[in-house]
C-alpha positions in Angstrom: -6.5 16.0 -25.8 -8.9 17.2 -23.1 -7.2 18.3 -19.9 -9.0 18.9 -16.6 -7.0 21.6 -14.8 -7.7 22.0 -11.1 -6.4 24.6 -8.7 -7.3 25.7 -5.1 -9.3 28.9 -5.2 -7.5 30.6 -2.4 -4.2 29.8 -4.1 -4.9 32.4 -6.7 -3.7 35.1 -4.4 -0.2 33.7 -4.5 0.1 31.3 -7.4 -2.0 33.0 -10.2 1.2 33.5 -12.3 2.0 29.7 -12.1 -1.6 28.8 -13.0 -1.4 31.0 -16.1 1.9 29.4 -17.1 0.4 25.9 -16.8 -2.7 26.9 -18.8 -0.5 28.4 -21.5 1.7 25.3 -21.6 -1.4 23.0 -21.9 -2.8 25.0 -24.8 0.6 25.3 -26.5 0.9 21.5 -26.5 -2.6 21.1 -28.1 -4.6 20.5 -25.0 -8.2 21.5 -24.6 -8.6 22.9 -21.1 -11.6 21.9 -19.0 -11.4 24.2 -16.0 -13.3 27.0 -14.2 -10.3 29.1 -15.4 -11.4 28.7 -19.0 -14.9 27.2 -19.4 -17.9 29.5 -20.2 -20.3 26.7 -19.0 -19.0 27.1 -15.5 -19.4 30.9 -15.5 -22.9 30.6 -16.7 -23.8 28.3 -13.9 -22.4 30.8 -11.3 -24.4 33.6 -12.9 -27.8 31.9 -12.4 -28.0 33.1 -8.8 -28.5 29.6 -7.3 -28.8 29.3 -3.5 -25.5 28.6 -1.7 -26.0 24.9 -1.2 -27.1 24.5 -4.8 -24.2 26.6 -6.0 -21.7 24.4 -4.0 -23.4 21.3 -5.6 -23.1 22.9 -9.0 -19.4 23.6 -8.4 -18.5 20.1 -7.5 -20.7 18.6 -10.2 -18.9 20.7 -12.8 -15.5 19.5 -11.5 -16.7 15.9 -11.5 -18.0 16.2 -15.1 -14.7 17.9 -16.2 -12.7 14.9 -14.8 -15.0 12.4 -16.4 -14.8 14.1 -19.8 -11.1 14.6 -19.7 -8.3 12.5 -21.0 -5.8 13.6 -18.3 -6.0 15.6 -15.1 -3.5 18.3 -14.0 -3.5 19.7 -10.4 -1.5 22.6 -9.1 -1.3 22.0 -5.4 1.3 24.4 -4.1 -1.2 26.2 -1.8 -2.6 23.3 0.3 -1.9 19.9 1.8 -3.0 17.8 -1.2 -2.9 14.4 0.4 -6.6 14.5 1.1 -7.6 16.1 -2.3 -10.9 14.6 -3.3 -10.5 15.8 -6.9 -7.5 13.5 -7.4 -9.2 10.6 -5.6 -12.1 11.1 -8.1 -9.7 11.2 -11.1 -7.9 8.0 -10.0 -11.3 6.2 -9.5 -12.1 7.1 -13.1 -8.6 5.9 -14.1 -7.3 9.2 -15.4 -3.6 9.9 -15.6 -3.0 12.6 -13.0 -0.1 15.1 -12.7 0.2 16.8 -9.3 2.5 19.9 -9.4 3.7 21.8 -6.3 6.4 24.3 -5.7 7.1 23.1 -2.1 6.5 19.3 -2.0 6.6 16.2 -4.3 3.3 14.7 -3.6 4.4 11.6 -5.4 6.1 10.7 -2.2 2.8 10.7 -0.3 0.4 9.3 -2.9 1.3 6.0 -4.6 -0.8 5.0 -7.6 0.2 3.8 -11.1 -1.8 6.7 -12.6 -0.3 9.5 -10.6 2.8 11.5 -11.1 3.9 14.0 -8.4 6.5 16.7 -9.2 8.1 19.4 -7.1 8.8 22.1 -9.7 10.1 25.5 -10.3 8.3 28.0 -12.6 11.0 27.7 -15.3 10.3 24.0 -15.6 6.5 24.3 -16.3 6.6 24.1 -20.1 8.9 21.0 -20.2 6.9 19.2 -17.5 3.6 19.7 -19.2 5.0 18.7 -22.6 6.5 15.5 -21.1 3.3 14.6 -19.3 1.0 15.1 -22.3 3.4 13.3 -24.6 3.5 10.3 -22.2 -0.3 10.3 -22.0 -0.6 10.2 -25.8 2.0 7.5 -26.2 0.6 5.2 -23.5 -3.2 4.5 -24.0 -5.4 5.0 -21.0 -6.5 1.4 -20.8 -3.0 0.6 -19.6 -2.8 2.4 -16.3 0.8 3.5 -16.7 0.5 7.0 -18.3 3.2 8.4 -16.2 6.4 10.4 -17.0 9.8 9.7 -15.6 10.3 12.2 -12.7 13.7 13.7 -13.4 12.9 16.9 -11.5 13.9 15.8 -8.0 16.4 13.4 -6.5 14.7 10.2 -5.5 15.4 8.5 -2.2 18.5 6.3 -2.2 18.9 3.8 0.6 22.2 4.0 2.5 22.5 0.2 3.0 22.8 -2.4 0.3 19.3 -3.5 -0.8 18.3 -7.0 0.4 16.6 -9.4 -2.0 13.3 -10.7 -0.5 10.9 -13.1 -2.1 7.3 -12.7 -1.0 4.8 -15.6 -1.3 1.1 -15.1 -0.6 -2.1 -13.5 -1.7 -2.4 -10.8 -4.4 -5.8 -9.1 -4.1 -7.8 -6.1 -5.2 -8.8 -4.4 -1.9 -12.2 -2.7 -1.9 -12.5 -0.3 1.1 -15.7 1.3 2.3 -15.8 3.8 5.2 -18.9 3.3 7.4 -20.2 4.8 10.6 -20.2 1.3 12.1 -19.7 -2.3 11.0 -23.1 -3.6 9.7 -24.9 -6.3 11.6 -26.4 -9.4 10.0 -28.9 -8.4 7.2 -28.2 -4.7 7.8 -27.4 -2.2 5.0 -24.7 0.5 5.8 -24.1 3.5 3.6 -20.5 4.2 2.8 -19.1 7.7 3.2 -15.8 6.9 1.4 -14.6 4.3 -1.1 -11.3 3.1 -2.4 -10.0 0.3 -4.7 -6.3 -0.6 -4.5 -3.7 -3.3 -4.6 -4.0 -5.5 -1.5 -3.4 -8.8 0.2 -1.3 -9.3 3.3 1.7 -10.6 1.5 1.4 -7.9 -1.2 1.1 -5.1 1.3 4.3 -6.2 3.0 6.0 -6.5 -0.3 5.1 -2.9 -1.1 6.4 -1.8 2.3 9.7 -3.6 1.8 10.1 -2.2 -1.7 9.4 1.3 -0.6 12.0 0.9 2.1 14.6 0.2 -0.5 14.7 -3.6 -0.9 14.6 -5.6 -4.1 11.3 -7.5 -3.8 10.2 -10.5 -5.9 6.5 -11.4 -5.8 5.5 -15.1 -6.0 1.8 -15.7 -6.5 -1.1 -16.0 -8.9 -3.6 -13.7 -10.6 -6.5 -14.4 -12.9 -6.8 -13.5 -16.6 -8.8 -10.4 -16.2 -8.6 -6.6 -16.3 -8.1 -6.5 -12.5 -5.0 -8.6 -12.9 -3.6 -6.1 -15.4 -4.2 -3.2 -13.0 -2.6 -5.0 -10.0 0.4 -6.1 -11.9 0.9 -2.6 -13.3 0.9 -1.3 -9.7 3.4 -3.9 -8.6 5.7 -2.9 -11.5 5.3 0.8 -10.6 6.5 -0.1 -7.0 9.6 -1.7 -8.6 8.5 -5.2 -7.5 9.6 -8.1 -9.7 6.6 -9.8 -11.2 8.4 -12.5 -13.2 7.1 -15.2 -10.9 3.5 -14.3 -10.9 1.5 -16.8 -12.8 -2.0 -16.4 -14.5 -4.9 -18.7 -14.1 -7.5 -18.6 -16.9 -10.1 -20.7 -14.9 -10.3 -18.4 -11.8 -10.6 -14.7 -11.3 -8.2 -12.4 -9.5 -8.8 -12.4 -5.7 -10.7 -9.6 -4.0 -11.0 -8.4 -0.4 -14.0 -6.3 0.6 -13.5 -4.2 3.8 -15.8 -2.1 5.9 -13.9 0.4 8.1 -15.8 2.2 10.9 -15.2 5.5 12.7 -13.1 3.8 15.4 -10.7 2.3 12.7 -12.1 -1.2 13.3 -12.9 -3.3 10.2 -14.6 -6.4 8.9 -13.3 -8.3 5.9 -14.7 -10.6 3.3 -12.1 -12.5 1.2 -12.7 -14.2 -2.2 -9.4 -16.1 -2.6 -10.0 -17.2 -6.2 -6.7 -17.6 -8.2 -4.6 -17.1 -5.1 -5.3 -20.6 -3.8 -4.9 -22.3 -7.2 -1.2 -21.9 -7.5 0.6 -25.2 -8.5 3.7 -26.7 -6.9 5.4 -26.8 -10.3 5.3 -22.9 -10.3 7.1 -22.9 -7.0 9.6 -25.4 -8.4 10.4 -23.1 -11.3 11.2 -20.4 -8.8 13.6 -22.6 -6.8 15.3 -23.7 -10.1 16.4 -20.1 -10.6 18.0 -20.2 -7.2 19.6 -23.6 -7.8 21.1 -22.3 -11.1 22.5 -19.2 -9.3 20.5 -16.8 -11.4 18.7 -15.7 -8.3 19.9 -15.1 -4.8 17.7 -14.5 -1.8 18.3 -12.9 1.6 14.8 -13.9 2.9 11.6 -15.7 2.0 8.6 -13.8 3.4 5.4 -15.7 3.4 1.8 -15.6 4.7 -0.7 -18.4 5.0 -2.9 -17.1 2.2 -2.1 -20.0 -0.1 -3.2 -23.6 0.3 -1.5 -25.6 3.1 0.1 -27.9 0.6 1.8 -25.0 -1.1 2.8 -23.5 2.2 4.3 -26.8 3.4 6.2 -27.2 0.1 7.7 -23.8 -0.1 8.9 -23.8 3.5 10.6 -27.2 3.2 12.2 -26.3 -0.1 13.5 -22.9 1.3 14.8 -24.7 4.4 16.8 -27.2 2.3 18.6 -24.2 0.7 19.2 -22.5 4.1 17.1 -19.5 3.2 16.0 -17.2 6.1 12.2 -17.7 6.5 9.8 -15.1 8.0 6.2 -16.2 8.3 3.2 -13.9 8.9 0.7 -16.4 10.4 -2.3 -14.9 8.6 -5.1 -15.7 8.1 -6.0 -17.7 11.2 -8.7 -19.4 9.2 -5.9 -21.4 7.5 -3.8 -23.0 10.3 -0.1 -23.6 10.0 1.1 -27.2 10.4 3.0 -27.1 13.8 5.6 -29.5 12.3 6.8 -26.5 10.2 7.5 -24.2 13.2 11.1 -25.5 13.6 11.9 -24.8 10.0 10.8 -21.1 10.2 13.2 -18.5 11.5 10.5 -16.1 12.8 6.8 -16.8 13.1 4.7 -13.6 13.5 1.0 -14.0 14.4 -1.3 -11.3 15.7 -3.5 -11.8 18.8 -6.3 -13.8 17.0 -3.8 -15.9 15.1 -1.8 -16.6 18.3 -4.9 -17.8 20.0 -5.8 -20.0 17.0 -2.3 -21.6 17.2 -2.2 -22.1 20.9 -5.7 -22.0 22.4 -4.6 -19.2 24.7 -6.7 -16.0 24.6 -4.0 -13.3 24.0 -5.5 -10.1 25.5 -2.4 -8.7 27.2 1.4 -9.0 27.4 1.3 -11.8 30.0 -1.0 -13.9 27.8 1.3 -13.1 24.8 4.2 -14.5 26.8 2.3 -17.7 27.5 1.3 -18.1 23.9 4.9 -17.5 22.7 6.3 -20.0 25.2 3.7 -22.6 23.9 4.9 -21.9 20.3 8.5 -22.4 21.5 7.6 -25.7 23.0 6.1 -26.7 19.6 9.4 -25.8 17.9 9.3 -22.1 17.1 12.7 -20.4 17.1 11.5 -16.8 17.4 8.0 -15.5 17.9 6.6 -12.0 17.4 3.0 -11.3 18.5 1.5 -8.0 17.6 -1.0 -6.7 20.2 -2.5 -3.7 18.5 -2.5 -0.6 20.7 -0.7 -2.7 23.4 2.4 -3.0 21.3 4.6 -6.0 20.4 5.9 -9.0 22.2 9.0 -10.8 21.0 10.4 -14.1 22.3 13.2 -16.4 21.2 13.9 -20.1 21.9 16.8 -19.2 24.2 14.4 -17.6 26.6 15.1 -14.0 25.7 12.0 -11.8 25.5 11.1 -8.2 25.0 7.9 -6.0 25.1 7.7 -2.7 23.3 4.6 -0.4 23.6 2.8 1.0 20.6 3.2 4.6 19.6 0.2 6.7 20.6 -1.5 8.0 17.4 -5.0 8.8 16.2 -6.1 5.8 14.2 -8.0 6.2 10.9 -7.9 2.7 9.6 -6.1 -0.3 11.3 -6.2 -2.5 8.2 -2.6 -3.0 6.9 -0.9 -1.9 10.1 0.4 -5.4 10.8 1.7 -5.7 7.2 3.5 -2.3 7.5 5.0 -3.5 10.8 6.2 -6.8 9.5 7.5 -5.4 6.3 9.5 -2.7 8.1 10.7 -5.1 10.8 12.2 -7.6 8.3 13.7 -4.9 6.2 15.5 -3.4 9.2 16.5 -6.8 10.7 18.1 -8.0 7.4 20.1 -4.8 7.2 21.1 -4.1 10.8 20.9 -7.6 12.3 19.6 -5.9 15.4 16.2 -7.3 16.6 15.3 -4.5 19.0 16.0 -1.8 16.5 14.0 -3.7 13.9 11.1 -4.0 16.3 11.2 -0.2 17.0 11.3 0.5 13.3 8.4 -1.8 12.6 6.3 -0.2 15.4 6.9 3.2 13.8 5.8 1.9 10.4 2.7 0.3 11.9 1.8 3.5 13.7 2.2 5.5 10.5 -0.1 3.0 8.7 -3.1 3.4 11.0 -3.1 7.2 10.3 -4.0 6.5 6.6 -7.2 5.1 5.0 -6.6 1.9 3.0 -3.8 -0.7 3.2 -1.7 -0.2 0.1 -1.6 3.6 0.4 -0.5 3.4 4.1 2.7 1.4 3.4 5.5 4.0 4.3 8.7 5.1 2.7 11.8 6.2 4.6 11.0 9.8 3.8 7.5 9.4 5.2 8.7 7.8 8.4 11.3 10.6 8.9 8.4 13.1 8.4 6.1 11.2 10.8 5.8 12.7 14.3 3.8 10.6 16.7 3.4 11.5 20.4 6.3 10.9 22.8 7.2 7.2 23.1 6.1 5.4 26.3 8.8 3.7 28.5 9.8 0.3 27.3 9.3 -2.8 29.4 12.3 -5.2 29.4 
């Protein structure tokens, strides 16, 4: 087995002994090391006396080639903050199983990918960790992106409260992110400076957020019969999300979302819905039969408007018959919600654009949000939450209570997925504490965290990450 072994150069001053231990463990277990630490080819390149810019290019080309040629990648990351490590991003793009080892942090808590294992280790554990990882990689072929090892080297997060059971109905997509200097105009070509493919879809992002916050999440939706579906389902399983109620459609491909994100964290989106809008009502019936037979109990149905209106109408009415708590993210605005369903939904949660589409009111500040929420109340809404981006969140209930909370001031990297993080965290906290204001505050914190990360799936937070997250001082709240 070929193993690309990567270490930070400056770390050699402190961690050379650990590097040597890992090298020895790889070779003891039959691994062929591809690394500047061991490969003559790299030394020959350095000895050619290339100019500095060519030498740097040669360095990174060698690492890229090592990753491509390898079966697995091992990174020792004790020396530096690894969350922006381009080598591992490259390895994941090439679908290589990656082991990230560090003596101070478990980077598995910060990077979520079905091909990545993060371990906080002690030097005495090196031999066993390497053996376990290589054995797992051999036993699980690379075409199935699950070559991971059980992480028994640290105590995982355990939620204090009893997990809630939440069914999520909506789109399951492959998100394709490109980072650009500005959003391209019509017929314009923009060059991307960064690129990422990950699990996506508004409902799926929220499902990941709720699962990472300790809930038992069931995904209800549809994929195609293609390799993309295999990768997405594997990622959902890795996130401990139940996939028993995801159907496959052989006539339509798995849905995709292509996003361009600019330097101001603004984005444009192109969606190919594909299998997501082909789900049949009989599939929804099979889900409710499990509830009727008492083999499945729910605390909440979380849904988006990503499916066809007929399916949305049907699942809301069936859930209401069974007195299931319903939370609806009113996205996308291109697929309007039948206003007759508002009275059946416990909480409706549009953003500014969606609120305008539902009411005809331009929602550009908190006063306009209040007008839009009151219009939705007159149409039957019980509770309304309108997200206002950097202006915060407006909440209103049918009994005339309302509340505004400001956003947390942070430096935004990518705003895509922030609303999903907010809503997933909000409903997670609301179901546990039954306190709407606390749930709004928790959701705002999750949304603020999400905009500081590139990509949607990767920015859904855990409790540990939200505890670690330190935004600027909160602004005064407006009752």
